[in-house]
N, C-alpha and C positions, 0 to 999 in steps of 0.2 A: 503493501499499500504506500502510496506520496503523501508524501504532510509537506509544508511548513512552513517552518518554525522559529520563535522569535529570542536567540538567545542572545546574554548578557556574559561580558566576557574581559580580561584584563590584555590590548596586545602591546609587544614591543616593537617599535617602529625602530629602524637601526637610523642612522648619520647620514645614509647614501641616500635617505626617501626623502628629507628633511624638505628638498625642491618640488616634492610633488603634493598638490592639496591633501590633509592629513583623512580624509573621510576614502578616499584611494588607496591612498598610501597603506590605512588600515583595511582596504577591502584584499588590498594585494598579497600582504601575510598571512589573514585567516584564509583565504583561499589557499596557500603555500600549508597549513595548518592542519586544514580540518575537512579539504578536499580529497575522497576516497578510499578516509579513515572508516570504519564499521563498528557504532559505536553499541556497546549488546540493550542500553535500553531503547534507543532513538531509532539506528539504523544504519543504513550506510550517508553519509553525507553524499549528496552530489554535485551541489553548488553553493558556493555563498552566494547569495543574492544581490544584497545592498547591506551596509552598511545606513541605519539610522540614527542614530545617536553615537560623536562620541565626544569626551570629556577632555580637559586641556591637557596636557601632557605632564609627568613626571618626572623629573632625572633624579635617578640615586646614581648619591659619590658614586664616582671609580667606573659607572658604565656613559658611554655616549647617551645612549640610546635615552625616546621618552616613550612612556608606559601609560595611555590609557584604557578609560574605563567605556569600551562599545555595546550597544544594542544591535541586531546585524540576522537577517532574514537568514536562513538556512532550506536548501529539499533535500531535505530524505525520502529514502526510499526502507522500508522494513516488510520482512517477508513474518506474514503471522502463519500459525499453524490451519489450517484446514481451507486455508486462503485458494479462492480458482484464482492459476499462473495462465497468461499463453504466453508462447515463443516460440521459439523455433532452437532445431535440431541443428547443433553443431560439431556433435563427436559421436562416434557411436563405436560402443567395444560389445566384445563377445560376454560381457557381465550387465551391459544395457546404454541408457542414450543419457547423452550430456544433453537439456534445453540452457538455451540463457534467457533468463528471465529477469528483465530491467536489468541493472549492475553486475546479475548473479548468476552463477551456473548452477542448477537443479541436474542431480540426477535419478532417472527412472531406471531402477533395478529390470531387468531382462522376466522377472517375473511377475510385476506391475503393470510391463507395456500394455500387456490388454487381457480379453479372457477366450484363452487359448492357448493352447499348447505354443509355446515360440522357437523359432530356429535364429541364431544370425549367420547369414552368411554372408562369408569372409570375404568373397569372393569380390562383391558387388558391396561390401557395407550395408547392409542393410538389414530387417531385421524381418522374419515371416509370420505372421500365422496360419499354422499348420490346415489347421478346416475353413478358416474364414479369408485366407490369400491377402488379406491385411499386409502390407507392408511399411515400413519407418524407415526412411532411409537423411541422411543429411541433406539438411536444407527445409526439407518439411516443417511446417506452421501446425504447434498442439498447442491442445490445451489439457490443465495436470492439476493436481490439489496437494497442496505442501502437505504430506505427514510428516516429517522433522527438519528441524533444523540445530543445526550443531556450531554454536560458538565457542571458537577457541581462543579468538585474538580478535585485533584490530585492523589486521590486515584481509582484505576482502577474500584473496584467491585460500586463504587455510582454512575458512570457514565453509561446513555442507550443510546444501539441503538436499532432503530426500523427497521425490514426485512418485503419484501414484496417478496413472492413467484408465485404473480397472472398474470407472466405475460409470451410470448412465452420463453420460451431455458431456464426457473428456477422451479424450485420444484425439490424431489426427481429424481434419476440419472433415474430409471428406467421410470417414467414418459417422462422426457425430450426424452430417447432410443425408446418410444412408439411412440409419435409424429412423434419423425422424420421416424419410420417406417410408418406409417399412410400416414405423407405427399409419401414419397416415394411409397409407392406402386397405391395412389390417383390417 
């Protein structure tokens, strides 16, 4: 889920940025500090949007920089348990498919791809349902549900998201459309 948050913090503006407007200098420092970081409570900070307020600077003896209290807005994305997400298959492996959902990748284990016996076709890099003949390959768009979130670090790539596509309304887009047609025709 995407959110816009208002944050209050103290920012250190180094002397090399003193020629810049204070809000612009603060925004640049905040971008370097916050963007791309995973916060356990709020999610992935995608962007520092703007600096609303900046206080007069304070100089600490022995440090040539100025310190300012700032109020700024950030755009964040946070995965939630049982949330329905859409993304693109970016990698396939014998054990499952990786789907890019927002700024993170989730893994759909082979057992969670579909309600069918699934085999991995190594040559064509795709999954194939034995009975349904459904396929899933690189570049396919799919809808999945978040079933596990493992947060270990502030680094985005070190955290994991588990997904399932074995429920009604989930899976590759054409699977969902075919199911709707079957229900309407039945």
